[in-house]
C-alpha positions as CSV (number, residue, x, y, z in Angstrom):
1,M,14.7,-62.7,14.5
2,K,17.8,-61.8,12.9
3,N,20.2,-59.9,15.6
4,I,24.0,-59.4,16.3
5,V,25.1,-62.9,15.5
6,S,23.4,-63.6,12.7
7,Y,24.5,-60.3,11.5
8,A,28.1,-61.5,12.1
9,E,27.5,-64.4,10.7
10,E,26.0,-63.7,7.3
11,N,27.4,-60.3,6.6
12,L,30.9,-60.6,5.3
13,A,31.6,-57.6,3.2
14,P,34.5,-56.1,4.3
15,L,34.9,-52.4,5.5
16,A,36.2,-51.2,2.2
17,A,33.0,-52.5,0.7
18,R,30.6,-51.6,3.1
19,P,31.2,-48.7,5.6
20,F,31.2,-49.0,9.3
21,C,27.4,-48.9,11.0
22,G,25.7,-48.5,14.2
23,V,25.4,-52.4,14.3
24,D,28.9,-52.8,13.4
25,S,29.2,-50.3,16.9
26,L,27.1,-52.5,18.8
27,I,29.2,-55.4,18.0
28,L,32.3,-53.8,19.3
29,S,31.0,-52.4,22.1
30,W,29.9,-55.8,23.3
31,L,33.5,-57.3,22.5
32,S,34.7,-54.7,25.3
33,Y,32.7,-56.9,27.8
34,Y,35.0,-59.9,27.3
35,H,38.2,-60.4,29.7
36,L,41.2,-60.7,27.4
37,P,43.6,-62.5,28.2
38,P,46.5,-60.8,30.5
39,E,49.4,-63.2,29.2
40,V,49.2,-61.5,25.5
41,P,51.0,-58.3,25.9
42,S,50.3,-56.6,22.8
43,L,46.4,-56.7,23.6
44,H,47.4,-54.5,26.5
45,N,49.6,-52.1,24.7
46,W,49.3,-50.1,21.5
47,V,50.6,-53.0,19.0
48,G,47.5,-55.3,19.0
49,I,46.7,-58.4,17.5
50,P,44.1,-59.2,14.7
51,L,40.9,-60.1,16.2
52,R,40.7,-63.6,14.9
53,D,43.3,-64.6,17.2
54,L,41.3,-63.9,20.2
55,F,39.7,-67.1,19.0
56,R,41.8,-69.7,21.4
57,A,39.6,-72.0,23.4
58,E,42.2,-72.3,26.1
59,T,41.3,-68.5,27.0
60,F,37.7,-69.2,27.1
61,P,37.0,-69.8,30.7
62,R,38.4,-66.6,31.5
63,L,37.4,-64.4,28.4
64,F,33.9,-65.1,29.0
65,R,33.5,-65.3,32.7
66,G,30.8,-63.1,34.0
67,V,29.5,-62.0,30.7
68,W,25.9,-61.8,30.1
69,D,24.3,-64.7,27.7
70,K,28.0,-67.0,27.3
71,E,26.3,-68.9,24.6
72,N,25.8,-66.1,22.5
73,S,28.8,-64.2,23.4
74,R,31.1,-67.4,22.1
75,R,29.0,-67.3,19.2
76,L,29.2,-63.9,18.2
77,L,33.4,-64.2,19.1
78,T,33.1,-67.4,16.6
79,A,31.4,-65.4,13.8
80,L,34.1,-62.5,14.4
81,A,37.1,-64.6,14.2
82,A,35.8,-66.4,10.7
83,S,34.3,-63.1,9.0
84,P,36.4,-61.2,6.4
85,R,34.6,-57.6,7.9
86,F,36.2,-58.4,11.4
87,R,38.7,-61.1,11.3
88,D,41.8,-58.9,10.7
89,I,41.2,-55.6,12.4
90,R,43.7,-55.1,15.3
91,V,42.5,-55.4,18.7
92,M,44.5,-53.3,21.5
93,G,44.8,-51.3,24.3
94,F,42.6,-53.3,26.5
95,T,42.7,-52.4,30.0
96,E,39.9,-53.4,33.2
97,Q,40.3,-51.7,36.5
98,T,38.0,-52.1,39.3
99,D,38.8,-49.9,42.2
100,P,36.1,-50.3,45.4
101,G,37.7,-48.0,47.3
102,R,37.2,-45.3,44.5
103,E,33.8,-46.8,43.6
104,K,35.3,-47.3,40.2
105,Q,34.5,-49.9,37.5
106,F,36.0,-49.5,34.0
107,A,37.2,-50.9,30.8
108,A,37.7,-50.3,27.4
109,L,39.6,-51.8,24.4
110,T,40.4,-49.9,20.8
111,V,40.0,-51.6,17.6
112,Q,42.1,-50.4,14.6
113,L,39.6,-50.8,11.8
114,T,41.6,-49.4,9.2
115,P,45.1,-47.7,8.7
116,N,43.2,-44.5,9.0
117,L,39.9,-45.2,11.0
118,T,39.8,-46.4,14.6
119,Y,36.9,-47.4,17.1
120,V,37.5,-46.9,20.9
121,A,34.8,-48.9,23.0
122,F,33.9,-48.5,26.6
123,R,32.6,-51.2,28.3
124,G,29.1,-51.1,30.4
125,T,28.3,-52.1,33.7
126,D,29.5,-55.5,35.1
127,N,27.8,-57.4,37.5
128,S,30.1,-56.2,40.5
129,L,28.4,-54.1,43.3
130,V,31.2,-51.2,42.8
131,G,30.2,-51.1,39.5
132,W,26.4,-50.4,39.9
133,K,26.9,-48.2,42.8
134,E,29.4,-46.0,40.2
135,D,26.1,-45.9,38.0
136,F,24.1,-44.7,40.9
137,N,26.4,-41.9,41.8
138,M,26.0,-40.6,38.4
139,A,22.5,-39.3,39.7
140,F,24.3,-36.8,41.8
141,R,27.9,-36.7,41.2
142,H,29.9,-35.5,38.1
143,P,32.4,-36.8,36.7
144,V,32.6,-40.0,38.5
145,P,36.1,-42.1,38.1
146,S,35.2,-43.8,35.1
147,Q,33.9,-40.8,33.2
148,T,37.4,-39.4,33.9
149,E,39.4,-42.2,33.1
150,A,37.3,-42.4,29.9
151,A,38.7,-39.3,28.7
152,R,42.0,-40.1,29.8
153,Y,42.2,-43.3,27.6
154,L,40.4,-41.8,24.9
155,A,43.2,-39.3,24.6
156,D,45.8,-41.8,24.9
157,A,43.9,-44.0,22.1
158,A,44.1,-40.7,19.8
159,A,47.7,-40.2,20.4
160,H,48.4,-43.6,19.3
161,C,46.0,-44.5,16.5
162,P,46.0,-41.9,13.5
163,G,43.3,-40.7,11.4
164,D,39.5,-40.3,12.3
165,L,37.7,-42.1,15.1
166,L,34.7,-43.4,16.2
167,V,33.7,-44.0,20.0
168,G,31.1,-46.0,21.4
169,G,29.3,-48.2,24.3
170,H,26.7,-50.0,25.7
171,S,24.7,-49.1,28.7
172,K,27.3,-47.1,30.9
173,G,29.9,-47.5,28.1
174,G,27.3,-45.6,25.9
175,N,27.5,-42.4,28.8
176,L,31.4,-43.0,29.1
177,A,31.6,-42.7,25.2
178,V,29.8,-39.4,24.9
179,Y,31.8,-37.7,28.3
180,A,35.1,-38.9,26.8
181,A,34.1,-37.4,23.6
182,A,33.0,-33.9,24.9
183,T,35.8,-33.6,27.2
184,V,38.9,-34.4,25.0
185,S,40.7,-31.3,23.7
186,P,39.4,-29.9,20.6
187,Q,42.2,-31.0,18.3
188,I,40.7,-34.6,19.3
189,Q,37.1,-33.9,19.0
190,A,37.8,-32.6,14.9
191,R,39.0,-36.1,14.9
192,I,35.7,-37.9,16.3
193,R,33.4,-39.0,12.9
194,K,30.9,-40.1,15.2
195,V,30.0,-41.1,19.1
196,Y,27.9,-44.3,19.6
197,S,25.8,-44.9,22.8
198,H,23.9,-47.8,23.0
199,D,21.1,-47.6,25.6
200,G,23.4,-45.7,27.4
201,P,22.0,-43.3,30.3
202,G,22.0,-39.7,30.4
203,F,23.8,-36.9,32.4
204,L,23.0,-34.0,34.7
205,E,21.9,-31.2,33.4
206,T,24.9,-29.1,33.8
207,F,27.0,-31.3,31.8
208,L,24.3,-31.4,28.9
209,Q,25.3,-27.3,28.9
210,S,28.8,-27.4,28.7
211,L,30.4,-26.3,25.7
212,G,32.5,-29.5,25.0
213,F,29.0,-31.7,24.8
214,L,27.8,-28.7,22.6
215,A,30.7,-29.3,20.3
216,I,30.0,-33.1,19.7
217,A,26.0,-33.4,20.1
218,S,25.8,-33.4,16.2
219,K,28.1,-36.8,16.3
220,I,26.0,-38.6,18.9
221,E,23.9,-41.3,17.4
222,K,21.9,-42.9,20.1
223,T,19.7,-46.2,19.9
224,L,17.5,-47.4,22.6
225,P,15.1,-50.8,22.7
226,Q,11.6,-49.9,22.4
227,S,10.9,-50.5,26.7
228,S,13.9,-48.5,27.5
229,I,14.6,-47.9,30.9
230,V,18.6,-47.3,31.1
231,G,19.3,-45.3,28.1
232,L,16.2,-42.7,29.4
233,L,17.7,-42.3,32.8
234,L,18.9,-39.0,33.8
235,D,18.8,-35.9,31.4
236,H,19.6,-36.1,27.5
237,R,19.5,-34.0,24.5
238,E,20.4,-36.6,21.9
239,D,17.7,-37.5,19.3
240,C,17.3,-41.1,19.7
241,Q,16.6,-43.9,17.2
242,V,14.6,-46.7,18.7
243,V,15.1,-50.7,17.9
244,R,12.8,-53.4,18.2
245,S,13.5,-56.0,20.8
246,S,12.7,-59.6,20.9
247,R,12.2,-59.5,24.6
248,L,10.2,-57.4,27.0
249,S,10.8,-54.7,29.5
250,F,14.2,-54.5,31.0
251,L,15.6,-57.7,29.4
252,Q,15.5,-55.7,26.0
253,H,18.8,-54.1,27.4
254,D,20.2,-57.1,26.1
255,P,21.7,-56.4,22.7
256,F,21.4,-59.8,21.5
257,S,17.6,-59.0,21.6
258,W,17.9,-56.1,19.3
259,V,16.4,-57.1,15.8
260,L,18.0,-56.3,12.9
261,E,16.5,-55.9,9.1
262,G,19.2,-56.9,6.8
263,T,22.3,-54.8,7.5
264,D,20.7,-52.5,9.9
265,F,18.5,-52.3,12.9
266,S,14.8,-52.7,12.8
267,Y,13.1,-49.4,14.1
268,D,10.0,-48.9,15.7
269,Q,8.8,-46.4,18.9
270,L,9.0,-46.2,22.1
271,T,6.5,-48.2,24.0
272,A,3.8,-46.8,26.6
273,D,5.8,-48.4,29.8
274,A,9.1,-46.9,28.6
275,K,7.6,-43.5,28.5
276,Y,5.8,-44.2,31.8
277,W,8.9,-44.9,33.9
278,D,11.1,-42.3,32.1
279,R,8.6,-39.9,33.5
280,T,7.9,-41.5,36.7
281,L,12.1,-41.5,37.7
282,D,12.5,-38.7,35.9
283,D,9.9,-36.7,38.3
284,W,10.8,-39.0,41.2
285,L,14.5,-37.6,40.7
286,R,13.6,-34.0,40.4
287,R,11.8,-34.4,43.6
288,L,15.4,-35.2,45.3
289,S,18.5,-32.7,46.0
290,E,21.6,-33.9,45.1
291,E,22.2,-34.2,48.7
292,E,19.2,-36.6,49.1
293,R,20.2,-38.2,46.0
294,E,23.4,-39.0,47.4
295,R,21.9,-40.2,51.0
296,F,19.4,-42.4,49.5
297,V,22.0,-44.0,47.6
298,E,24.7,-44.4,50.1
299,A,22.1,-46.0,52.1
300,L,21.2,-48.9,49.8
301,Y,24.7,-49.1,49.2
302,S,25.6,-49.7,52.8
303,I,22.9,-52.4,53.0
304,L,24.1,-54.3,50.1
305,T,28.2,-54.2,51.6
306,S,26.8,-55.6,55.0
307,V,26.7,-58.9,53.1
308,D,30.3,-60.2,52.4
309,I,29.9,-60.5,48.7
310,T,31.3,-58.7,45.9
311,D,29.1,-59.3,43.0
312,F,25.2,-60.2,41.9
313,A,26.4,-63.8,41.0
314,Q,27.5,-64.5,44.6
315,F,24.1,-62.9,46.2
316,R,22.2,-65.3,43.6
317,D,24.2,-68.4,44.5
318,G,23.6,-67.7,48.2
319,W,20.6,-66.0,48.2
320,Q,18.9,-68.1,51.2
321,K,21.4,-67.0,53.7
322,N,22.3,-63.5,51.8
323,L,18.2,-62.2,51.6
324,P,17.8,-62.5,55.5
325,A,21.1,-60.8,56.1
326,L,20.2,-57.7,53.9
327,M,16.6,-57.4,55.8
328,H,18.4,-57.7,59.2
329,A,20.9,-54.9,57.8
330,A,17.9,-52.5,56.7
331,A,16.3,-52.8,59.8
332,N,19.2,-52.0,62.1
333,L,19.9,-48.7,60.3
334,D,20.0,-45.9,62.6
335,P,16.5,-44.5,62.8
336,D,16.8,-41.6,61.2
337,T,18.5,-42.8,57.9
338,R,15.7,-45.8,58.0
339,T,13.1,-43.4,58.2
340,F,14.5,-41.2,55.3
341,L,15.0,-44.4,53.1
342,F,11.6,-45.4,53.4
343,R,10.1,-41.7,52.7
344,V,12.3,-41.6,49.6
345,I,10.7,-45.0,48.3
346,R,7.1,-44.0,49.4
347,E,7.8,-40.9,47.2
348,L,8.4,-43.1,44.3
349,A,5.6,-45.0,44.8
350,S,3.5,-42.3,45.0
351,V,5.0,-40.8,41.8
352,G,4.6,-43.8,40.1
353,L,0.5,-44.0,41.0
354,H,0.2,-40.1,40.1
355,N,1.5,-41.2,36.8
356,F,-0.3,-44.4,36.0
357,P,-3.6,-43.1,34.6
358,E,-1.7,-41.5,31.6
359,F,-0.4,-45.3,31.2
360,F,-3.6,-46.9,31.5
361,R,-5.1,-44.5,29.0
362,A,-2.1,-45.7,26.7
363,H,-3.4,-49.5,27.2
364,P,-6.8,-49.4,26.8
365,N,-7.0,-53.1,26.5
366,L,-5.7,-53.3,30.3
367,P,-8.4,-54.7,32.8
368,A,-10.2,-52.1,34.3
369,Q,-9.0,-50.9,37.7
370,K,-10.5,-52.0,40.8
């Protein structure tokens, strides 16, 4: 099946010949996950370098460190660096910031497509514990530090790049793109042509009622895979386009699994399991106050940080030692917190069981329940 790698390899028309589209946005969103070399100052200021100059083998160990699917990420960069559609666009303004104390994980880059059109890309969640903690904080806090930073970054990019703006991101990056576009000044909002959210989670209801969000809502283009979970989290108002995926369930969050037809995505409908998890998680969260959501997240995070690791790769590599340590930490929570934690988890199971008959009716070929 065709995906973003084959698109970059085969669709060579310059932007002047075929306009920027959602597939281009997903590709540049993924570029923000790369760790661009610090020894190239022009990548970190507003001078920039041609994208083709990123293709340097000596930087690959750092460039793809911790990036999902290194093989396809390298293939994608190879195709971009060779393609007349992408090789001359300028990459600039790269920044990445991780601050465990503030529970902040943020990265962004800017791509000047033409002298009068610029794309601002926000990175989604990496594999750090603090990155996932900030994601969970969105269930009860607004704004989180990365959202504030995204708005500041977009304003800075707008000040250095003339003309129209496109803003986008994958996963949490899609959420940051929408938040930034909704909270910059009206003068910058007027320059924004489109906001792309690729399987980005939603927001608390109060944000969706804000004047800033309402001002840019019609410019948002949200894409989800068929079995989306991340992109359906929290509340959202945007119309969504559903993209076919070559993988199953949560693994569809991987943009390399999104299927293309020609120069566009191959569209479909949400699967029954996506609707099931959307309703179940939504019902569960609505049963919890914002204070209870915060307490639940803090309790889980305290268990994870009881082990001396900073990312999930470290946990995976030392799981034989880390898993018993996590179980020990959970068992040693104070009784009140432990009781609360298990009550909330049982509540999720109860909601899931309550919603399951509807899911089962949507799958008549499943084995009968016993």
